[in-house]
C-alpha positions as CSV (number, residue, x, y, z in Angstrom):
1,M,-9.7,-20.4,16.6
2,T,-12.1,-18.8,14.6
3,L,-12.5,-15.6,12.8
4,H,-15.0,-14.3,15.7
5,Q,-12.4,-15.0,18.4
6,P,-9.2,-13.7,17.1
7,L,-6.0,-15.4,19.2
8,P,-5.1,-13.2,21.9
9,M,-2.1,-11.5,22.4
10,P,0.7,-14.0,24.4
11,T,1.7,-12.4,27.7
12,S,5.0,-12.0,27.0
13,G,3.6,-8.9,24.7
14,K,5.1,-10.7,21.5
15,I,3.1,-13.1,18.7
16,N,4.9,-16.3,18.7
17,Q,2.3,-18.7,16.9
18,P,0.9,-18.0,13.7
19,G,-3.0,-17.1,13.5
20,V,-5.7,-14.2,13.2
21,Y,-5.5,-11.3,15.7
22,A,-6.9,-8.3,16.2
23,L,-4.1,-5.9,16.7
24,P,-4.5,-1.7,16.8
25,I,-2.6,-0.6,13.6
26,E,0.4,0.8,15.1
27,V,0.7,-2.4,16.9
28,Y,1.1,-4.3,13.2
29,H,2.8,-1.7,11.7
30,G,5.2,-2.1,14.3
31,Q,7.4,-5.3,15.5
32,P,4.4,-7.5,16.7
33,T,6.5,-10.9,16.3
34,V,9.6,-12.9,18.2
35,G,11.4,-12.2,15.2
36,P,11.4,-9.7,12.9
37,S,8.6,-9.0,10.2
38,I,7.4,-7.4,7.0
39,S,4.0,-7.1,5.5
40,S,3.0,-6.0,2.0
41,S,4.1,-2.6,1.4
42,G,7.7,-3.7,2.8
43,L,7.7,-5.7,0.2
44,R,7.2,-3.9,-1.9
45,T,9.3,-1.2,-1.3
46,I,12.1,-3.4,-0.9
47,W,11.4,-5.1,-4.9
48,Q,10.2,-1.2,-6.4
49,Q,13.7,0.3,-4.3
50,S,15.7,-1.4,-2.5
51,P,16.2,-2.6,0.8
52,A,18.0,0.3,1.7
53,H,14.4,2.1,1.5
54,Y,12.4,0.1,3.3
55,Y,15.1,0.2,6.3
56,V,15.4,3.9,6.6
57,D,11.5,3.7,7.5
58,S,11.2,0.4,9.2
59,A,10.4,-0.5,12.7
60,L,14.0,-2.2,12.5
61,N,15.5,0.6,12.4
62,P,16.4,2.0,15.9
63,N,17.5,5.6,14.0
64,R,14.5,5.9,12.0
65,A,12.8,9.5,12.0
66,P,9.2,10.0,13.6
67,G,6.6,9.5,10.7
68,E,4.9,12.5,9.2
69,D,1.4,12.4,9.8
70,R,0.3,13.9,6.4
71,P,-3.5,15.5,5.6
72,A,-4.1,12.7,2.9
73,F,-3.0,9.7,5.8
74,A,-5.8,11.0,8.1
75,V,-8.5,11.2,5.3
76,G,-7.4,7.3,4.6
77,R,-8.0,6.4,8.1
78,L,-11.0,8.0,7.9
79,A,-12.6,6.1,4.8
80,H,-11.5,2.5,6.1
81,K,-13.1,3.6,9.5
82,L,-16.0,5.0,7.5
83,L,-16.3,2.9,4.8
84,L,-16.1,-0.4,6.1
85,E,-16.7,0.0,9.6
86,G,-19.8,2.4,9.7
87,T,-20.2,5.3,12.2
88,D,-19.3,3.3,15.6
89,G,-16.7,4.7,17.6
90,L,-16.3,7.2,15.4
91,A,-16.0,10.2,17.7
92,E,-13.7,8.0,19.7
93,E,-11.2,8.1,17.2
94,F,-11.6,11.1,14.8
95,V,-12.4,15.1,15.7
96,T,-13.4,17.8,12.9
97,R,-11.3,21.1,13.7
98,P,-13.4,23.9,14.6
99,E,-14.7,26.3,12.3
100,Q,-13.2,29.0,13.9
101,W,-10.3,27.6,11.8
102,S,-10.0,27.6,8.2
103,D,-6.0,26.1,8.5
104,W,-3.3,25.5,11.2
105,R,-1.2,28.6,10.9
106,T,-2.1,30.5,14.3
107,K,-0.5,29.0,17.3
108,E,-4.4,28.5,18.9
109,A,-5.3,25.8,16.2
110,R,-1.8,24.3,16.0
111,V,-2.0,23.9,19.8
112,W,-5.7,21.9,19.7
113,R,-4.3,20.3,17.2
114,D,-1.4,19.3,18.9
115,E,-3.4,18.2,22.0
116,Q,-5.9,16.3,20.0
117,V,-2.6,14.2,18.3
118,L,-1.6,13.6,22.0
119,A,-5.1,12.4,23.3
120,G,-4.9,10.0,20.2
121,K,-7.2,11.6,17.8
122,T,-7.0,12.2,14.1
123,V,-7.9,15.3,13.3
124,I,-9.9,15.8,10.0
125,T,-12.0,18.7,8.3
126,D,-16.0,19.1,7.1
127,A,-14.1,18.8,3.7
128,D,-12.6,15.4,4.4
129,L,-16.0,14.3,6.1
130,A,-18.1,15.3,3.2
131,A,-16.0,13.9,0.7
132,V,-15.8,10.2,2.6
133,T,-19.5,10.5,3.1
134,G,-19.7,10.8,-0.3
135,M,-17.9,8.1,-1.4
136,A,-19.7,5.9,1.2
137,E,-23.2,6.7,-0.6
138,S,-22.0,6.0,-3.7
139,L,-20.4,2.7,-2.9
140,A,-23.6,1.7,-1.2
141,T,-25.3,1.7,-4.3
142,H,-23.2,-0.3,-6.4
143,P,-24.5,-3.7,-7.0
144,L,-21.6,-5.7,-6.1
145,V,-21.3,-3.6,-2.6
146,E,-25.1,-4.4,-2.2
147,Q,-24.4,-8.1,-2.4
148,G,-22.0,-7.9,0.5
149,I,-18.9,-8.2,-1.2
150,L,-17.0,-5.8,1.4
151,D,-18.8,-8.2,4.0
152,G,-16.5,-9.8,6.4
153,F,-14.7,-9.5,9.6
154,V,-12.5,-5.8,9.7
155,E,-9.7,-5.0,11.7
156,R,-7.6,-8.8,11.5
157,S,-4.1,-9.4,11.3
158,L,-2.8,-12.6,9.7
159,L,0.9,-13.8,10.7
160,W,2.7,-16.5,10.1
161,Q,6.3,-18.0,9.4
162,D,7.8,-17.9,5.8
163,A,8.5,-21.5,5.2
164,K,11.6,-21.1,3.5
165,T,13.6,-18.4,5.9
166,G,11.6,-18.8,8.7
167,V,10.8,-14.8,8.8
168,W,7.4,-13.6,10.1
169,L,4.9,-12.3,7.5
170,K,1.6,-10.3,8.0
171,S,-0.7,-9.4,6.0
172,R,-4.1,-7.1,6.6
173,P,-6.6,-7.6,4.3
174,D,-9.5,-4.8,4.6
175,V,-11.9,-7.6,4.6
176,I,-11.8,-11.6,5.8
177,P,-14.6,-12.9,3.8
178,N,-16.5,-15.3,6.3
179,S,-16.3,-18.2,4.2
180,S,-15.8,-18.1,0.4
181,G,-12.3,-17.4,-0.9
182,L,-13.0,-14.1,-2.7
183,F,-11.2,-11.4,-0.6
184,A,-11.7,-7.7,-1.6
185,D,-10.3,-4.8,-1.2
186,L,-11.2,-0.5,-1.0
187,K,-9.2,1.8,-3.0
188,T,-9.8,5.2,-3.7
189,T,-8.8,6.6,-6.4
190,A,-8.8,10.2,-8.6
191,S,-10.3,8.3,-11.3
192,V,-12.0,4.8,-12.1
193,A,-11.3,5.1,-15.5
194,D,-9.0,2.5,-17.5
195,D,-5.8,3.6,-18.0
196,E,-6.1,5.3,-14.3
197,L,-6.6,2.1,-12.5
198,A,-4.1,0.2,-15.0
199,R,-1.5,3.0,-13.9
200,S,-1.9,2.4,-10.0
201,L,-2.1,-1.5,-10.2
202,A,1.4,-1.3,-11.5
203,S,2.7,1.8,-9.3
204,Y,1.2,0.3,-6.3
205,G,1.8,-3.3,-6.9
206,Y,-1.4,-4.3,-5.7
207,H,-0.9,-7.7,-7.5
208,M,1.8,-8.3,-5.0
209,Q,-0.4,-7.0,-2.0
210,A,-3.3,-9.9,-3.2
211,A,-0.7,-12.7,-3.5
212,L,0.2,-11.9,0.3
213,V,-3.5,-12.3,0.8
214,G,-3.5,-15.4,-0.7
215,M,-0.2,-16.9,0.9
216,A,-2.3,-15.8,4.2
217,S,-5.3,-17.6,3.4
218,E,-3.5,-21.0,2.7
219,A,-1.0,-20.7,5.5
220,V,-3.3,-19.7,8.3
221,L,-6.9,-20.0,7.5
222,G,-6.4,-23.0,5.4
223,R,-8.6,-21.9,2.6
224,P,-7.3,-21.2,-0.7
225,M,-8.1,-17.6,-1.8
226,E,-10.0,-17.5,-5.2
227,E,-10.7,-14.5,-6.2
228,F,-9.0,-11.2,-5.1
229,A,-11.1,-7.9,-6.2
230,L,-10.5,-4.5,-5.8
231,V,-13.1,-2.0,-5.3
232,W,-12.2,1.7,-6.5
233,V,-14.6,4.9,-5.4
234,E,-13.0,7.9,-7.0
235,K,-12.0,10.5,-4.1
236,A,-14.1,13.6,-5.5
237,P,-17.3,13.8,-6.7
238,P,-19.4,12.2,-8.5
239,H,-17.3,9.4,-6.2
240,C,-17.9,6.6,-9.0
241,V,-17.0,3.1,-8.1
242,R,-15.9,-0.2,-10.2
243,V,-15.2,-2.9,-9.2
244,T,-12.1,-5.4,-11.3
245,V,-11.0,-9.0,-9.9
246,L,-7.1,-9.6,-10.5
247,T,-6.2,-12.1,-13.1
248,G,-4.2,-15.7,-11.7
249,A,-1.7,-14.7,-14.1
250,D,-0.9,-11.6,-12.4
251,I,-1.2,-12.8,-8.8
252,E,0.9,-15.4,-9.6
253,R,3.8,-12.7,-11.1
254,G,3.2,-11.6,-7.5
255,R,4.1,-14.3,-5.5
256,M,7.8,-14.4,-7.6
257,Q,7.9,-11.1,-6.7
258,L,7.5,-11.7,-3.4
259,R,9.3,-14.7,-3.1
260,S,12.1,-12.8,-4.3
261,A,11.6,-9.8,-1.9
262,I,11.5,-12.4,2.0
263,D,14.5,-13.7,0.3
264,Q,16.3,-10.6,-0.4
265,F,14.7,-9.3,3.2
266,A,15.7,-12.6,5.1
267,R,19.4,-11.9,3.7
268,C,19.8,-8.3,5.2
269,L,18.6,-9.8,7.8
270,D,21.3,-12.4,8.1
271,T,23.9,-9.7,7.0
272,G,23.1,-6.7,8.9
273,R,23.2,-5.2,5.7
274,W,20.5,-2.9,4.0
275,P,21.7,-2.4,0.3
276,G,20.6,0.6,-2.3
277,P,19.6,-0.2,-5.5
278,G,23.1,-0.9,-6.5
279,G,23.3,-3.8,-4.4
280,D,26.4,-4.6,-2.8
281,R,28.7,-3.6,-5.9
282,A,32.4,-2.1,-5.0
283,D,33.3,-1.8,-9.0
284,A,31.5,1.4,-11.1
285,E,28.7,0.2,-13.8
286,Y,28.1,1.5,-16.7
287,L,25.2,3.9,-17.5
288,E,23.2,3.5,-20.7
289,L,20.9,6.0,-22.8
290,P,16.9,4.4,-22.3
291,A,16.4,2.7,-26.3
292,W,13.8,5.1,-26.8
293,A,16.1,8.4,-26.2
294,A,19.2,6.7,-28.5
295,T,16.6,6.0,-31.0
296,R,15.6,9.6,-30.9
297,I,18.7,11.2,-30.8
298,D,20.5,8.8,-33.7
299,R,17.2,9.6,-35.9
300,E,18.1,13.4,-35.6
301,L,21.5,13.1,-35.9
302,E,20.9,11.1,-39.2
303,L,18.5,14.2,-40.4
304,Q,20.9,16.2,-39.7
305,A,23.7,14.3,-40.8
306,A,21.3,14.4,-44.6
307,E,20.1,18.1,-44.6
308,A,24.6,18.8,-44.3
309,N,25.0,16.5,-47.4
310,D,22.2,17.8,-49.2
311,N,23.7,21.3,-48.7
312,H,27.0,20.5,-49.9
313,S,25.1,18.4,-53.2
314,H,23.7,21.9,-53.2
315,P,25.6,25.0,-52.7
316,K,23.8,28.2,-52.6
317,A,24.1,30.4,-55.4
318,A,26.7,33.8,-54.5
């Protein structure tokens, strides 16, 4: 097997062996394996929120509500398509809202939009296309992009079983490098300023995503991931670009978080229970003020007490 020739789907319709597969994104986000599977986003939800928050929107939940396709999702898909794959096949997947409608308030506009969605198209606006085109132009001039940091195989899914629990894991890197151990993932952001990137890394758990890519590379490709780069591009002009590489310490931290989340996922599958942030506790818990709030209140009480003592020691003249 090579990356040029991903494994075909089994005739049963369910993947039963580890490998590299060319799966449509909707299949990947479903349950494509013979046993329950989970991706980086699911494991991050379990870690950052709870198993209950993961399960409610999971394909494992037969009663989940239909997902809402928000405008941001459409722009994200367009960015992924245009920035990583180019314009080939763009018209088959995306359609631009006609100029006669500036929104979806009229019945005619909504009917047209729903027809496009039923036909499998993603509806975008001229503004969406202009923004992503600006991002593409800015990316193309960055030295590391010119050198090929985003070159490789796209639309490839890596699936394998966890050696400890047996649950299926899945990873879908933006780009799988041809032969090197440098993986890169494209991220759109409001700003590439230091503090914004640091917040995004912590909030979205991208180090956990990177750690799972590393696990996938070892388990499926048989080669270690040497580095994981995040290629950031601003969504609005001037569409500045920055390339950052995650530290080994953060990726190892992500591996430990993944281990905990995978074990939780396996336990939930075994028990059929998907607890919330409080776990399975049946008793009440103490809830304390955070240290910063307690310190602020105590300081204010001390100031008021000191002021009261001062007024008592020096009463105002009648």
